[in-house]
Structures are given as structure tokens and as C-alpha cells.
N, CA, C and O atoms as a GROMACS GRO file, in nm:
protein
  372
    1MET      N    1   0.062  -0.121  -0.002
    1MET     CA    2  -0.015   0.002   0.001
    1MET      C    3   0.105   0.125  -0.010
    1MET      O    4   0.218   0.136   0.037
    2VAL      N    5   0.032   0.199  -0.086
    2VAL     CA    6   0.126   0.353  -0.073
    2VAL      C    7   0.004   0.478  -0.067
    2VAL      O    8  -0.100   0.489  -0.132
    3VAL      N    9   0.057   0.556   0.026
    3VAL     CA   10  -0.025   0.669   0.056
    3VAL      C   11   0.089   0.794  -0.004
    3VAL      O   12   0.211   0.782   0.006
    4LEU      N   13   0.036   0.884  -0.052
    4LEU     CA   14   0.087   0.976  -0.103
    4LEU      C   15   0.028   1.149  -0.044
    4LEU      O   16  -0.089   1.178  -0.066
    5PHE      N   17   0.085   1.212   0.002
    5PHE     CA   18   0.028   1.351   0.040
    5PHE      C   19   0.083   1.470  -0.036
    5PHE      O   20   0.203   1.490  -0.018
    6LEU      N   21   0.024   1.551  -0.115
    6LEU     CA   22   0.112   1.659  -0.185
    6LEU      C   23   0.060   1.804  -0.148
    6LEU      O   24  -0.060   1.822  -0.129
    7GLU      N   25   0.156   1.913  -0.136
    7GLU     CA   26   0.104   2.024  -0.110
    7GLU      C   27   0.166   2.125  -0.232
    7GLU      O   28   0.282   2.119  -0.273
    8ARG      N   29   0.078   2.204  -0.273
    8ARG     CA   30   0.128   2.335  -0.373
    8ARG      C   31   0.220   2.256  -0.500
    8ARG      O   32   0.337   2.282  -0.530
    9VAL      N   33   0.140   2.168  -0.553
    9VAL     CA   34   0.194   2.096  -0.675
    9VAL      C   35   0.130   2.154  -0.784
    9VAL      O   36   0.025   2.212  -0.757
   10PRO      N   37   0.174   2.155  -0.921
   10PRO     CA   38   0.106   2.173  -1.032
   10PRO      C   39  -0.002   2.050  -1.055
   10PRO      O   40   0.007   1.932  -1.020
   11ARG      N   41  -0.106   2.118  -1.125
   11ARG     CA   42  -0.223   2.043  -1.165
   11ARG      C   43  -0.210   1.918  -1.248
   11ARG      O   44  -0.277   1.818  -1.225
   12GLY      N   45  -0.118   1.929  -1.348
   12GLY     CA   46  -0.071   1.832  -1.430
   12GLY      C   47   0.001   1.718  -1.377
   12GLY      O   48   0.001   1.615  -1.444
   13LEU      N   49   0.070   1.722  -1.254
   13LEU     CA   50   0.121   1.643  -1.170
   13LEU      C   51   0.020   1.564  -1.110
   13LEU      O   52   0.016   1.442  -1.122
   14ARG      N   53  -0.053   1.624  -1.053
   14ARG     CA   54  -0.192   1.549  -0.964
   14ARG      C   55  -0.260   1.440  -1.074
   14ARG      O   56  -0.279   1.323  -1.044
   15GLY      N   57  -0.293   1.495  -1.202
   15GLY     CA   58  -0.342   1.430  -1.333
   15GLY      C   59  -0.274   1.316  -1.379
   15GLY      O   60  -0.338   1.227  -1.436
   16GLU      N   61  -0.134   1.308  -1.360
   16GLU     CA   62  -0.003   1.231  -1.387
   16GLU      C   63  -0.064   1.103  -1.310
   16GLU      O   64  -0.104   1.001  -1.364
   17LEU      N   65  -0.061   1.134  -1.157
   17LEU     CA   66  -0.086   1.008  -1.069
   17LEU      C   67  -0.194   0.941  -1.067
   17LEU      O   68  -0.202   0.819  -1.054
   18THR      N   69  -0.319   1.053  -1.086
   18THR     CA   70  -0.419   0.965  -1.090
   18THR      C   71  -0.451   0.847  -1.225
   18THR      O   72  -0.558   0.793  -1.249
   19ARG      N   73  -0.338   0.835  -1.287
   19ARG     CA   74  -0.338   0.718  -1.400
   19ARG      C   75  -0.282   0.599  -1.298
   19ARG      O   76  -0.307   0.484  -1.333
   20TRP      N   77  -0.209   0.618  -1.176
   20TRP     CA   78  -0.175   0.517  -1.127
   20TRP      C   79  -0.230   0.450  -0.978
   20TRP      O   80  -0.234   0.335  -0.933
   21MET      N   81  -0.268   0.578  -0.930
   21MET     CA   82  -0.346   0.587  -0.809
   21MET      C   83  -0.491   0.646  -0.796
   21MET      O   84  -0.532   0.718  -0.887
   22LEU      N   85  -0.591   0.611  -0.660
   22LEU     CA   86  -0.690   0.689  -0.661
   22LEU      C   87  -0.663   0.851  -0.555
   22LEU      O   88  -0.588   0.862  -0.458
   23GLU      N   89  -0.730   0.932  -0.600
   23GLU     CA   90  -0.755   1.041  -0.516
   23GLU      C   91  -0.892   1.065  -0.454
   23GLU      O   92  -0.988   1.113  -0.516
   24PRO      N   93  -0.894   1.017  -0.295
   24PRO     CA   94  -0.975   0.998  -0.256
   24PRO      C   95  -1.032   1.163  -0.208
   24PRO      O   96  -1.149   1.202  -0.200
   25ARG      N   97  -0.914   1.235  -0.180
   25ARG     CA   98  -0.931   1.357  -0.151
   25ARG      C   99  -0.843   1.429  -0.210
   25ARG      O  100  -0.736   1.375  -0.238
   26ALA      N  101  -0.863   1.560  -0.242
   26ALA     CA  102  -0.788   1.651  -0.310
   26ALA      C  103  -0.638   1.643  -0.225
   26ALA      O  104  -0.628   1.650  -0.102
   27ASN      N  105  -0.503   1.624  -0.340
   27ASN     CA  106  -0.387   1.611  -0.308
   27ASN      C  107  -0.352   1.455  -0.208
   27ASN      O  108  -0.240   1.429  -0.165
   28VAL      N  109  -0.458   1.378  -0.189
   28VAL     CA  110  -0.436   1.268  -0.134
   28VAL      C  111  -0.444   1.121  -0.210
   28VAL      O  112  -0.549   1.064  -0.239
   29PHE      N  113  -0.328   1.079  -0.232
   29PHE     CA  114  -0.340   0.959  -0.335
   29PHE      C  115  -0.326   0.811  -0.260
   29PHE      O  116  -0.259   0.817  -0.157
   30VAL      N  117  -0.370   0.696  -0.290
   30VAL     CA  118  -0.368   0.584  -0.270
   30VAL      C  119  -0.364   0.490  -0.337
   30VAL      O  120  -0.463   0.470  -0.407
   31GLY      N  121  -0.261   0.401  -0.344
   31GLY     CA  122  -0.286   0.283  -0.443
   31GLY      C  123  -0.180   0.181  -0.391
   31GLY      O  124  -0.130   0.199  -0.280
   32THR      N  125  -0.136   0.046  -0.488
   32THR     CA  126  -0.067  -0.035  -0.476
   32THR      C  127   0.014  -0.039  -0.569
   32THR      O  128  -0.041   0.015  -0.666
   33MET      N  129   0.134  -0.078  -0.599
   33MET     CA  130   0.229  -0.097  -0.686
   33MET      C  131   0.352  -0.142  -0.624
   33MET      O  132   0.382  -0.139  -0.504
   34SER      N  133   0.443  -0.201  -0.759
   34SER     CA  134   0.544  -0.242  -0.718
   34SER      C  135   0.665  -0.149  -0.664
   34SER      O  136   0.661  -0.029  -0.692
   35ALA      N  137   0.758  -0.192  -0.600
   35ALA     CA  138   0.845  -0.090  -0.560
   35ALA      C  139   0.908   0.002  -0.681
   35ALA      O  140   0.929   0.123  -0.671
   36MET      N  141   0.931  -0.069  -0.781
   36MET     CA  142   1.017   0.003  -0.898
   36MET      C  143   0.893   0.107  -0.958
   36MET      O  144   0.940   0.216  -0.992
   37VAL      N  145   0.772   0.099  -0.974
   37VAL     CA  146   0.691   0.182  -1.003
   37VAL      C  147   0.703   0.293  -0.901
   37VAL      O  148   0.747   0.404  -0.931
   38ARG      N  149   0.657   0.255  -0.758
   38ARG     CA  150   0.670   0.357  -0.672
   38ARG      C  151   0.812   0.472  -0.653
   38ARG      O  152   0.813   0.589  -0.613
   39GLU      N  153   0.930   0.377  -0.703
   39GLU     CA  154   1.045   0.479  -0.700
   39GLU      C  155   1.046   0.560  -0.830
   39GLU      O  156   1.118   0.660  -0.829
   40ARG      N  157   0.973   0.530  -0.947
   40ARG     CA  158   0.991   0.581  -1.049
   40ARG      C  159   0.869   0.700  -1.039
   40ARG      O  160   0.896   0.807  -1.093
   41LEU      N  161   0.770   0.690  -0.990
   41LEU     CA  162   0.655   0.771  -0.949
   41LEU      C  163   0.719   0.910  -0.873
   41LEU      O  164   0.699   1.027  -0.906
   42TRP      N  165   0.810   0.855  -0.750
   42TRP     CA  166   0.868   0.931  -0.633
   42TRP      C  167   0.964   1.052  -0.750
   42TRP      O  168   0.956   1.175  -0.746
   43GLY      N  169   1.049   0.969  -0.846
   43GLY     CA  170   1.156   1.045  -0.896
   43GLY      C  171   1.050   1.157  -0.991
   43GLY      O  172   1.090   1.272  -1.007
   44GLN      N  173   0.948   1.125  -1.036
   44GLN     CA  174   0.863   1.190  -1.149
   44GLN      C  175   0.811   1.306  -1.026
   44GLN      O  176   0.824   1.423  -1.064
   45ILE      N  177   0.770   1.294  -0.925
   45ILE     CA  178   0.704   1.395  -0.830
   45ILE      C  179   0.794   1.476  -0.794
   45ILE      O  180   0.760   1.592  -0.819
   46CYS      N  181   0.918   1.465  -0.735
   46CYS     CA  182   1.041   1.536  -0.681
   46CYS      C  183   1.078   1.638  -0.803
   46CYS      O  184   1.091   1.755  -0.769
   47SER      N  185   1.097   1.604  -0.952
   47SER     CA  186   1.100   1.670  -1.039
   47SER      C  187   1.012   1.736  -1.068
   47SER      O  188   1.057   1.842  -1.110
   48ASP      N  189   0.895   1.735  -1.070
   48ASP     CA  190   0.785   1.794  -1.134
   48ASP      C  191   0.682   1.869  -1.027
   48ASP      O  192   0.568   1.897  -1.065
   49SER      N  193   0.731   1.905  -0.877
   49SER     CA  194   0.647   1.938  -0.788
   49SER      C  195   0.709   2.085  -0.801
   49SER      O  196   0.672   2.144  -0.699
   50LYS      N  197   0.758   2.140  -0.852
   50LYS     CA  198   0.780   2.316  -0.889
   50LYS      C  199   0.767   2.381  -0.747
   50LYS      O  200   0.668   2.453  -0.736
   51GLY      N  201   0.826   2.373  -0.668
   51GLY     CA  202   0.824   2.442  -0.520
   51GLY      C  203   0.741   2.363  -0.439
   51GLY      O  204   0.756   2.390  -0.320
   52GLY      N  205   0.666   2.285  -0.459
   52GLY     CA  206   0.548   2.214  -0.370
   52GLY      C  207   0.624   2.108  -0.293
   52GLY      O  208   0.745   2.098  -0.316
   53SER      N  209   0.559   2.017  -0.192
   53SER     CA  210   0.614   1.944  -0.123
   53SER      C  211   0.517   1.802  -0.121
   53SER      O  212   0.395   1.796  -0.135
   54ALA      N  213   0.597   1.708  -0.104
   54ALA     CA  214   0.533   1.550  -0.097
   54ALA      C  215   0.547   1.480   0.033
   54ALA      O  216   0.625   1.531   0.114
   55LEU      N  217   0.493   1.387   0.062
   55LEU     CA  218   0.527   1.292   0.171
   55LEU      C  219   0.449   1.168   0.123
   55LEU      O  220   0.330   1.162   0.090
   56LEU      N  221   0.547   1.061   0.124
   56LEU     CA  222   0.533   0.943   0.055
   56LEU      C  223   0.492   0.836   0.166
   56LEU      O  224   0.575   0.843   0.256
   57ILE      N  225   0.428   0.772   0.185
   57ILE     CA  226   0.412   0.668   0.284
   57ILE      C  227   0.377   0.526   0.237
   57ILE      O  228   0.265   0.500   0.192
   58TYR      N  229   0.484   0.425   0.248
   58TYR     CA  230   0.463   0.280   0.161
   58TYR      C  231   0.508   0.180   0.279
   58TYR      O  232   0.606   0.202   0.349
   59THR      N  233   0.412   0.053   0.297
   59THR     CA  234   0.452  -0.054   0.352
   59THR      C  235   0.589  -0.109   0.364
   59THR      O  236   0.641  -0.125   0.254
   60THR      N  237   0.659  -0.140   0.457
   60THR     CA  238   0.766  -0.236   0.437
   60THR      C  239   0.784  -0.310   0.603
   60THR      O  240   0.710  -0.285   0.698
   61ASP      N  241   0.878  -0.387   0.605
   61ASP     CA  242   0.878  -0.489   0.712
   61ASP      C  243   1.024  -0.440   0.816
   61ASP      O  244   1.145  -0.460   0.816
   62ASN      N  245   0.912  -0.357   0.909
   62ASN     CA  246   0.976  -0.277   1.022
   62ASN      C  247   0.900  -0.290   1.128
   62ASN      O  248   0.801  -0.362   1.123
   63GLU      N  249   0.933  -0.223   1.238
   63GLU     CA  250   0.830  -0.215   1.384
   63GLU      C  251   0.688  -0.176   1.324
   63GLU      O  252   0.589  -0.249   1.316
   64GLN      N  253   0.701  -0.054   1.287
   64GLN     CA  254   0.523   0.009   1.234
   64GLN      C  255   0.479  -0.030   1.121
   64GLN      O  256   0.368   0.003   1.078
   65GLY      N  257   0.588  -0.126   1.039
   65GLY     CA  258   0.503  -0.162   0.914
   65GLY      C  259   0.516  -0.075   0.797
   65GLY      O  260   0.486  -0.114   0.684
   66PHE      N  261   0.558   0.034   0.820
   66PHE     CA  262   0.565   0.139   0.682
   66PHE      C  263   0.668   0.251   0.705
   66PHE      O  264   0.695   0.297   0.816
   67ALA      N  265   0.714   0.284   0.605
   67ALA     CA  266   0.859   0.373   0.589
   67ALA      C  267   0.820   0.507   0.523
   67ALA      O  268   0.723   0.488   0.451
   68TYR      N  269   0.857   0.620   0.523
   68TYR     CA  270   0.864   0.760   0.443
   68TYR      C  271   0.934   0.811   0.368
   68TYR      O  272   1.050   0.809   0.409
   69ARG      N  273   0.919   0.872   0.245
   69ARG     CA  274   0.999   0.979   0.212
   69ARG      C  275   0.940   1.150   0.191
   69ARG      O  276   0.823   1.183   0.168
   70LEU      N  277   1.011   1.204   0.201
   70LEU     CA  278   0.970   1.349   0.220
   70LEU      C  279   1.064   1.431   0.082
   70LEU      O  280   1.182   1.432   0.049
   71TRP      N  281   0.958   1.484   0.038
   71TRP     CA  282   1.016   1.612  -0.094
   71TRP      C  283   0.986   1.758  -0.041
   71TRP      O  284   0.866   1.776  -0.022
   72GLY      N  285   1.055   1.852  -0.018
   72GLY     CA  286   0.990   1.989   0.015
   72GLY      C  287   1.028   2.068   0.156
   72GLY      O  288   1.127   2.075   0.228
   73ALA      N  289   0.907   2.118   0.157
   73ALA     CA  290   0.880   2.170   0.311
   73ALA      C  291   0.747   2.164   0.310
   73ALA      O  292   0.674   2.258   0.278
   74PRO      N  293   0.708   2.045   0.348
   74PRO     CA  294   0.549   2.021   0.393
   74PRO      C  295   0.535   2.087   0.530
   74PRO      O  296   0.628   2.125   0.601
   75SER      N  297   0.377   2.095   0.561
   75SER     CA  298   0.324   2.201   0.647
   75SER      C  299   0.349   2.094   0.769
   75SER      O  300   0.366   2.143   0.881
   76HIS      N  301   0.352   1.949   0.754
   76HIS     CA  302   0.373   1.858   0.886
   76HIS      C  303   0.463   1.773   0.842
   76HIS      O  304   0.468   1.732   0.726
   77TYR      N  305   0.557   1.732   0.954
   77TYR     CA  306   0.715   1.660   0.924
   77TYR      C  307   0.681   1.556   1.018
   77TYR      O  308   0.626   1.576   1.126
   78LEU      N  309   0.721   1.421   0.963
   78LEU     CA  310   0.746   1.315   1.056
   78LEU      C  311   0.889   1.294   1.115
   78LEU      O  312   0.997   1.310   1.057
   79GLU      N  313   0.864   1.255   1.243
   79GLU     CA  314   1.011   1.275   1.331
   79GLU      C  315   1.044   1.140   1.364
   79GLU      O  316   0.941   1.075   1.378
   80ASP      N  317   1.140   1.077   1.380
   80ASP     CA  318   1.148   0.933   1.422
   80ASP      C  319   1.237   0.971   1.583
   80ASP      O  320   1.340   1.036   1.603
   81PHE      N  321   1.145   0.901   1.677
   81PHE     CA  322   1.227   0.910   1.791
   81PHE      C  323   1.232   0.759   1.848
   81PHE      O  324   1.148   0.699   1.916
   82GLU      N  325   1.357   0.718   1.800
   82GLU     CA  326   1.396   0.587   1.883
   82GLU      C  327   1.319   0.435   1.798
   82GLU      O  328   1.296   0.322   1.840
   83GLY      N  329   1.292   0.514   1.634
   83GLY     CA  330   1.256   0.388   1.582
   83GLY      C  331   1.093   0.439   1.569
   83GLY      O  332   1.032   0.398   1.470
   84LEU      N  333   1.034   0.510   1.648
   84LEU     CA  334   0.891   0.521   1.660
   84LEU      C  335   0.852   0.672   1.561
   84LEU      O  336   0.906   0.774   1.603
   85LEU      N  337   0.773   0.684   1.452
   85LEU     CA  338   0.758   0.769   1.355
   85LEU      C  339   0.612   0.850   1.425
   85LEU      O  340   0.503   0.794   1.440
   86LEU      N  341   0.643   0.997   1.462
   86LEU     CA  342   0.556   1.059   1.511
   86LEU      C  343   0.527   1.215   1.423
   86LEU      O  344   0.612   1.277   1.358
   87VAL      N  345   0.417   1.245   1.438
   87VAL     CA  346   0.383   1.383   1.330
   87VAL      C  347   0.422   1.471   1.415
   87VAL      O  348   0.404   1.450   1.535
   88ARG      N  349   0.486   1.594   1.370
   88ARG     CA  350   0.538   1.744   1.410
   88ARG      C  351   0.482   1.855   1.333
   88ARG      O  352   0.508   1.868   1.213
   89THR      N  353   0.405   1.935   1.397
   89THR     CA  354   0.342   2.008   1.372
   89THR      C  355   0.413   2.150   1.384
   89THR      O  356   0.458   2.156   1.499
   90PRO      N  357   0.444   2.272   1.311
   90PRO     CA  358   0.499   2.389   1.318
   90PRO      C  359   0.429   2.441   1.439
   90PRO      O  360   0.309   2.420   1.458
   91SER      N  361   0.512   2.514   1.527
   91SER     CA  362   0.439   2.601   1.606
   91SER      C  363   0.356   2.678   1.575
   91SER      O  364   0.361   2.731   1.464
   92GLY      N  365   0.263   2.702   1.656
   92GLY     CA  366   0.157   2.837   1.577
   92GLY      C  367   0.024   2.754   1.497
   92GLY      O  368  -0.085   2.809   1.480
   93SER      N  369   0.049   2.640   1.460
   93SER     CA  370  -0.052   2.546   1.401
   93SER      C  371  -0.150   2.463   1.461
   93SER      O  372  -0.223   2.393   1.390
   0.00000   0.00000   0.00000
């Protein structure tokens, strides 16, 4: 399972992602794909985001059952606290 959160990205990138994933809410994508497809999509997201940001969460074999990748400056960050991922929001939010 792959979950992708986008912020401030061009519409064309969102349209391209709908070829591979479902968009149940604006800028939130969900899908199942091979690691190779996931990595190629991630490369496209990073190159086409034009100042936006992206958070990719995917299943893997670890304590929490998932890993993540981050691009740009999102409004919320994931931080690793001794192997436990928690969400950090900027002060004032």
C-alpha cells in the first residue's frame, strides 16, 4: 500500500498520478504498486513538484510496518523517535 500527500504542486502532476493511484481527497493519493513503479513515480514527483512538497508513505517490514520519504517543505513533518515515527506540526498550527 502506498499513500501520498501533496502540497502546492501543479495540477498536471496530480493528473499524472491519477493514472496510477486513486485520489479520494484533493492532494491525497492511495494505491498499490511495485517498488519499482513507486520509485519511478517518486522521481517524477520530485522533479515536477515546482516548489511544492510531498510525503510518501509505503508498507515495509519494520516495527511500524511502514516507511516514508519526504520532498520539499511540507506543513507537517514525520520525526523518528527511537524507531517510532510521530507527526510534528509547526508551532502556531
